[in-house]
Each structure stands twice: as C-alpha cells, then as structure tokens.
N, C-alpha and C positions, 0 to 999 in steps of 0.2 A: 151860526148862519151869517152869511155876509156875501160880499161880492168881491171878485178880483177883476182888475182891469189890466189887459195886456195890449200894449200899443206896439205894433210890429213895424212902425215906420223906420226904426233904426236898423233893422236886420232884413229889410224887404228884399235885398238881392242875395241873401245867403240861405239857401234852402235848408241846409243842415241846422243852422241856428234857429230858423223858424220852427222846424220840427221839434228841436230840443226845447224851445220856449213853450210851445204848445203842450208838449208832454209834461213839462215841469208844472205848468199851471193846472193841468187836469189832475195830476197826482196830488198837488197841494189842495185842490178843491175836494177831492175824495177824502184825503187824510183829515182835513180840518172841517169837513162837512159844510163846505161853502155851497150856497144854493145857486149861485150864478157867476159865470165868467163873461165879461164883456171883452170881446176881441176886436181890435181896431186894425184891420188890414189897410185902411185908407181907401180912397177912391181909385186913383191911378187908372191903370188899364184893365183892372179886374183880375189880372193873373194871380196876384197874391191872395185875393179872396177865394179864387178857385182852388188854389193850393191848400188854403186853410180848410175849405169844405171837403176836399179830397182826404186830407189828414183825418178830419173828424168823422168821415164816412168809413174808415177802416174798421173791420169787425171788432178787433181787440180794443179799439178806442170807443166805438159806438156803444158798446155795452156798459161803459162807465157813466154815461150821462143819460138824462131822461129825454130831453128834446132840444132841438136847435130853433133859433128864431132869428130871421134876418130882419133888420130894422127897416121898416117901410119908408120912414122919413129920412133916414141917413144910410145911403147905399154902403158906406164904408164901415158898417158895424155889424157884428154877429154876436148874438147872445147864446150861451150854452147853459141850459138849466139842468140842475141836478135834483134828484129826489133821494134823500138818504134814509 
C-alpha cells in the first residue's frame, strides 16, 4: 500500500504521452496494490485536467479504480483511489 505521484507538467502538450503516463501509473497501482495515485495536471487553462478526467472516465479505465477525488484546496490535483 502506498501512493504514486504523477506530475504531468512535462508532457502537458502531448496527448499521447499523457495517456501513456496515465495508463502506466494505473497499471502500476493495480499491479503493486497501491491505494492512491496523485495526479498533478497543474492549474493552467483546465484543459489538461479535463483530458485526465476524460481518460479516467473511460469504461475500461474506470473499472480499475474505486473513486476519484478532486482536491478542493488545490485545483491542480486529482486523487485516484483504489480498493484491492
């Protein structure tokens, strides 16, 4: 049980890299039974956050995690919780 942190600032303008990083950390969380992923799309225009939420909302992805939490205090963070 642990936590993975994914900062997307470096790949913010590359949709394929973003999807690949999201897929990678979700697979890692499932494989290693990690309880939480913290995704940092950053504040920006909100487009990256929307992209991340769309990715996480896909049926094949959504079934892998338990719930999503958007940080109330920090708009630029999303937490993905797993129940293994």
